[in-house]
C-alpha positions in Angstrom: 84.2 34.8 196.6 85.6 38.1 197.8 89.3 38.8 197.8 90.6 38.3 201.3 93.6 40.7 200.8 93.9 44.3 201.6 91.1 46.7 200.5 91.0 50.5 200.3 88.9 50.7 203.6 91.8 49.0 205.5 93.4 52.5 205.3 90.5 53.9 207.2 90.8 51.2 209.8 94.5 52.0 210.3 93.5 55.7 210.6 91.0 54.6 213.3 93.7 52.8 215.3 96.1 55.7 215.0 93.4 58.0 216.2 92.7 55.9 219.2 96.4 55.8 220.1 96.7 59.6 219.6 93.9 60.5 222.1 95.0 57.7 224.5 98.5 59.1 224.7 97.2 62.5 225.6 95.0 60.9 228.4 91.7 61.9 226.6 89.8 58.8 227.8 86.4 59.9 226.8 87.7 60.5 223.3 89.5 57.1 223.5 86.2 55.4 224.3 84.6 57.3 221.3 87.3 55.9 219.0 87.0 52.5 220.4 83.3 52.5 219.3 84.4 53.9 215.9 86.9 51.0 215.5 84.1 48.6 216.1 82.0 50.3 213.4 85.0 50.3 211.0 85.5 46.5 211.3 81.8 45.5 211.0 81.4 46.2 207.2 84.4 44.0 206.4 83.2 41.2 208.7 79.7 41.4 207.1 81.1 41.5 203.5 79.1 44.6 202.8 81.1 45.5 199.7 84.3 47.5 199.2 82.7 50.9 198.3 80.2 50.9 201.3 83.1 49.7 203.5 85.2 52.6 202.4 82.5 55.3 202.6 81.3 54.1 206.0 84.9 54.3 207.4 85.5 57.8 206.1 82.2 59.1 207.4 82.7 57.5 210.9 86.2 58.9 211.2 85.0 62.3 210.1 82.1 62.3 212.6 84.4 61.3 215.5 87.1 63.8 214.7 84.5 66.6 214.4 83.5 65.8 218.0 87.0 65.9 219.2 88.0 69.1 217.4 84.7 70.8 218.5 83.6 71.3 214.9 80.0 70.7 215.9 80.2 73.8 218.2 81.8 75.9 215.5 79.6 74.7 212.7 76.1 74.1 214.0 74.9 72.5 210.7 77.6 69.9 210.6 75.9 67.9 213.4 72.7 67.4 211.4 74.7 66.5 208.2 76.7 63.9 210.1 73.7 62.4 211.8 71.9 62.0 208.4 75.0 60.4 206.8 75.9 58.0 209.8 72.2 57.3 210.4 71.7 56.2 206.9 74.8 54.2 206.5 74.3 52.4 209.8 70.7 51.7 209.0 71.8 50.1 205.7 74.4 48.0 207.5 71.8 47.0 210.1 69.4 45.8 207.4 72.2 43.9 205.6 73.1 42.2 208.9 69.4 41.2 209.7 69.1 39.8 206.2 72.5 37.9 206.5 71.4 36.5 209.9 68.0 35.5 208.2 66.1 37.5 210.7 64.6 39.3 207.7 64.0 37.8 204.3 65.9 39.2 201.5 64.0 41.5 199.0 64.2 38.8 196.3 62.4 36.2 198.5 59.5 35.1 196.3 57.1 34.5 199.3 57.2 38.1 200.4 54.7 40.5 199.0 55.4 44.3 198.8 59.0 43.3 199.7 60.5 46.6 198.7 58.1 48.5 201.0 59.1 46.2 203.8 62.8 47.1 203.1 62.1 50.9 203.5 60.0 50.3 206.7 62.5 48.0 208.4 65.6 50.0 207.4 64.0 53.2 208.6 63.0 51.6 211.8 66.4 50.0 212.4 68.2 53.3 211.8 65.9 55.3 214.0 66.2 52.8 216.8 69.9 52.8 216.7 69.9 56.6 216.7 67.7 56.5 219.8 70.2 54.2 221.5 73.0 56.5 220.6 71.2 59.5 222.2 70.7 57.5 225.3 74.4 56.8 225.3 75.2 60.5 225.0 72.9 61.2 227.9 74.6 58.6 230.0 78.0 59.9 229.1 77.0 63.5 229.9 75.5 62.7 233.2 78.1 60.2 234.5 81.3 60.6 232.5 81.9 64.1 231.0 79.4 67.1 231.2 81.1 68.5 228.0 79.2 65.9 225.9 76.5 68.0 224.3 73.0 66.9 225.3 69.8 68.9 225.2 66.2 68.7 224.4 66.4 70.5 221.1 69.7 68.9 220.1 68.4 65.4 220.9 65.1 65.8 218.8 67.0 67.3 215.9 69.5 64.5 216.0 66.8 61.8 216.1 65.0 63.6 213.3 68.2 63.6 211.2 68.8 59.9 212.0 65.3 59.1 210.8 65.8 61.1 207.5 69.1 59.3 206.9 67.6 56.0 207.6 64.7 56.6 205.3 67.0 57.6 202.5 69.0 54.4 203.1 65.8 52.4 203.0 64.9 53.8 199.6 68.4 53.2 198.1 68.4 49.6 199.4 64.9 49.1 198.0 65.9 50.5 194.6 69.1 48.3 194.5 66.9 45.3 195.5 64.6 46.1 192.6 67.6 45.7 190.2 69.4 42.9 191.9 66.6 40.6 193.2 66.5 37.2 191.5 65.2 33.7 192.3 67.4 31.2 193.9 70.4 29.9 191.9 69.8 27.2 189.2 68.6 27.4 185.7 64.9 27.9 185.1 62.8 25.0 184.1 62.4 26.1 180.4 65.7 27.4 179.1 65.5 29.6 175.9 68.3 29.0 173.4 71.1 31.6 173.4 73.4 32.7 170.7 76.5 34.6 171.8 77.8 37.2 169.3 81.4 38.4 169.4 82.7 41.0 166.9 86.5 40.7 166.5 89.3 42.1 164.4 92.9 41.1 165.1 92.4 39.9 168.7 93.2 36.2 168.6 94.8 35.9 172.1 91.9 37.6 173.9 89.3 35.8 171.8 90.8 32.4 172.7 90.4 33.1 176.4 86.9 34.3 176.0 85.8 31.2 174.0 87.4 29.0 176.6 85.3 30.7 179.3 82.1 30.4 177.2 82.8 26.7 176.8 82.5 26.3 180.6 79.1 28.1 181.0 76.6 26.4 183.4 74.0 27.0 180.7 75.7 26.2 177.4 75.0 28.5 174.4 73.2 27.2 171.4 76.1 28.7 169.3 78.9 31.2 169.4 78.9 33.5 166.4 82.3 35.2 165.9 82.0 38.1 163.3 85.3 38.5 161.6 85.7 42.1 160.8 88.8 41.8 158.4 91.3 40.1 160.8 94.8 39.5 159.6 95.9 37.5 162.6 94.8 34.1 163.8 91.4 35.2 165.1 89.4 33.1 162.5 91.6 30.1 163.1 91.1 30.4 166.9 87.3 30.7 166.5 87.0 27.7 164.3 89.2 25.6 166.5 86.9 26.3 169.5 83.8 25.4 167.5 82.4 28.9 166.9 80.6 29.8 163.8 82.6 32.4 161.8 80.6 35.0 159.9 82.5 37.6 157.8 81.7 41.2 157.7 84.0 43.1 155.3 82.7 46.6 156.2 85.0 47.9 158.9 83.5 49.0 162.2 81.9 47.5 165.3 78.3 48.7 164.3 78.5 46.7 161.1 80.1 43.6 162.7 77.7 43.6 165.6 74.6 44.0 163.5 75.8 41.1 161.1 76.2 38.9 164.2 72.8 39.6 165.5 71.3 38.9 161.9 73.1 35.6 161.9 72.1 34.5 165.3 69.6 31.6 165.6 68.9 31.6 169.3 65.9 33.0 171.0 68.1 35.2 173.0 71.1 37.1 171.6 73.9 37.7 174.1 76.7 40.0 173.2 80.2 40.3 174.6 83.6 41.4 173.2 86.7 39.4 172.5 88.4 40.7 175.7 85.4 40.0 177.8 85.8 37.4 180.7 82.4 36.0 181.4 82.0 34.0 184.6 80.6 30.6 184.6 77.0 31.6 185.5 76.9 34.5 182.9 74.5 32.9 180.5 72.6 31.3 183.3 71.9 34.8 184.9 70.9 36.2 181.5 68.5 33.3 180.8 67.0 33.7 184.4 66.5 37.4 184.1 64.6 37.0 180.8 62.7 34.0 181.9 61.5 35.4 185.2 60.6 38.7 183.6 58.9 37.8 180.3 58.1 41.4 179.5 61.8 42.2 179.4 63.3 42.9 176.0 67.0 43.3 177.0 69.2 42.9 180.0 72.6 44.5 180.6 75.2 44.5 183.4 78.4 45.9 184.6 82.1 45.1 184.1 85.3 44.8 186.2 88.3 46.0 184.4 91.4 43.8 184.6 94.9 44.9 183.9 94.9 47.8 186.4 96.4 48.0 190.0 94.1 46.3 192.5 93.4 49.5 194.4 92.3 51.3 191.2 90.2 48.6 189.7 86.9 49.2 191.7 87.3 53.0 191.3 87.7 52.9 187.5 85.2 50.2 187.0 82.4 51.9 189.0 83.3 55.4 187.9 83.6 54.8 184.2 80.5 52.5 183.9 78.6 54.4 186.4 79.0 57.6 184.4 78.2 55.7 181.2 74.9 54.4 182.5 73.8 57.6 184.2 74.6 59.9 181.3 73.3 57.7 178.6 70.1 57.0 180.6 69.5 60.8 180.7 70.1 61.0 177.0 67.8 58.0 176.2 65.0 58.5 178.8 65.5 54.8 179.7 68.2 52.2 180.7 71.1 51.9 178.3 72.8 48.7 177.2 76.6 48.1 177.3 78.0 46.1 174.4 80.6 44.2 176.5 77.8 42.6 178.7 74.3 42.5 177.3 71.6 40.3 175.8 68.3 40.9 174.1 65.5 38.8 172.7 65.8 38.0 169.0 62.3 39.4 168.2 63.5 42.8 169.8 66.4 42.9 167.4 64.2 41.9 164.4 62.0 44.9 165.2 64.9 47.4 165.3 67.4 46.0 162.8 66.5 48.5 160.1 66.7 51.5 162.6 70.3 51.1 163.8 73.1 52.9 162.0 75.0 49.8 161.1 77.0 51.2 158.3 78.4 54.2 160.2 81.7 53.1 161.9 81.8 56.3 164.0 78.6 55.3 165.9 78.7 53.8 169.4 76.9 50.7 168.5 75.5 49.9 172.0 74.2 53.4 172.5 72.7 53.4 169.0 71.0 50.0 169.8 69.6 51.5 173.0 68.2 54.4 171.1 66.6 52.0 168.6 65.0 49.9 171.4 63.3 53.1 172.5 61.3 54.1 175.6 58.6 51.6 174.9 60.7 48.4 175.3 61.9 47.2 178.7 65.7 47.1 179.4 66.9 45.9 182.8 70.2 46.7 184.5 71.3 43.7 186.6 74.3 44.8 188.7 75.0 41.1 189.5 75.5 40.4 185.8 79.3 41.1 185.7 82.0 40.3 183.3 85.7 41.1 183.3 86.9 43.4 180.5 90.3 44.6 179.5 91.4 48.0 180.9 92.9 48.9 177.5 89.6 50.5 176.6 90.1 53.2 179.3 93.8 53.8 178.8 95.1 56.9 177.2 93.5 60.3 176.4 93.2 59.4 172.7 91.0 56.4 173.5 88.7 58.3 175.8 88.6 61.2 173.4 87.6 58.9 170.6 84.9 57.3 172.7 83.5 60.7 173.6 83.4 61.9 170.1 81.6 58.8 168.9 79.1 59.1 171.8 78.3 62.7 170.8 77.9 61.8 167.1 75.6 58.9 168.1 73.5 61.3 170.3 73.3 63.8 167.4 72.2 61.2 164.8 69.4 59.8 167.1 68.2 63.1 168.5 67.6 64.3 165.0 65.0 61.5 164.8 63.6 61.8 168.3 64.8 64.7 170.6 65.4 63.9 174.3 62.4 65.8 175.5 60.2 63.8 173.3 61.8 60.6 174.4 61.3 61.4 178.1 57.7 62.5 177.5 56.9 59.2 175.8 58.7 57.5 178.7 56.7 59.3 181.3 53.5 58.6 179.4 54.1 54.9 180.2 54.2 55.6 183.9 50.5 55.8 184.6 49.7 52.4 183.0 52.6 50.9 184.9 51.2 52.4 188.2 47.8 51.1 187.5 49.2 47.6 187.3 50.6 47.9 190.7 47.3 49.0 192.4 45.4 46.0 194.0 42.2 45.2 192.1 39.8 45.8 194.9 40.9 49.5 195.1 40.0 50.0 191.5 36.4 49.2 191.9 
């Protein structure tokens, strides 16, 4: 359930109200009507629960578009009109598609009965955005003809605006389709055949955080076969806490997360090895979603997700969570040639680990173990990023320059070690070599005759 309290986009809504009052006080009634429409647009994403980031971005773009008209920036900067139409057209098209799915006028992209669902998402989103753009141009013509002749209307202007709306809507459709590819999943509920899952947690002197994590794992809708806590030389009550909660404690005297994580994977007995940290806060359906992803997609070797940092101010949490992990997945993907895994929220098939266990640098404590594991999995294995697979994680990992500097140094060292074995251009070439065979599987059989 989403937080009903204030969100960053509420500042944009307050700015919209202030803008409406400002132009109304000056007697600018046409501009007041414009900001009244903008206020409606500012409220819709919140009502439709479109997400905090889209809500904020949509609000900022709408306000900028409205004030550009009021301040005559479209006259001074001819290119700005096209840019704004692309942005507003795309965002409005995405919101319209979200609304139609929410009202069940259109099926969601994950609906199992829909063939070529992602192509349908692109088509319907583009059509919705273009149609709304056409209605806006009709509204501008009406305003120019009957309300205020200063409203800019012309043959060239109208066609260029419609073209920009269509481009923005097409871009939105492609983005929504890509997100659907990574988020689509069957209806809730565990699959008929549930593989056994071992949860591995490396720990050293983190008893309080570990206790909370084990409490949450005990409440999973799909219970794990076992929880393996790897004691990496703890001097506090971590081992006592793990034993009291029924976890299997495996010692690893060699200090460092790479050694501890690898020892845990070796000890795991389940068909699937899930991994989190002592400070992870898995939701009740965490293992259920992991199992579902790997069951519905039998060719997947691993699945990974995102995190939401706790211990930060509410307004800063989404920015840090998305910024930090977004940069991680983007940059590491570029270095790998395929999707990365994140150690605080990931799972892999045991057979995949058995194939790469001798490749990882388990005895090097300065290696980023999750990046190193992703390198070992290589371009030939399938790793899926599921944005709905979310865990809470302590913000202590992103606090302080020293912490961030240490993580960066370890990441660079991990890249150097693995690029010596297989440089990035070779990894990308191997990755791209897999594309033709993947495309051939998508082509209908009658076309191949």
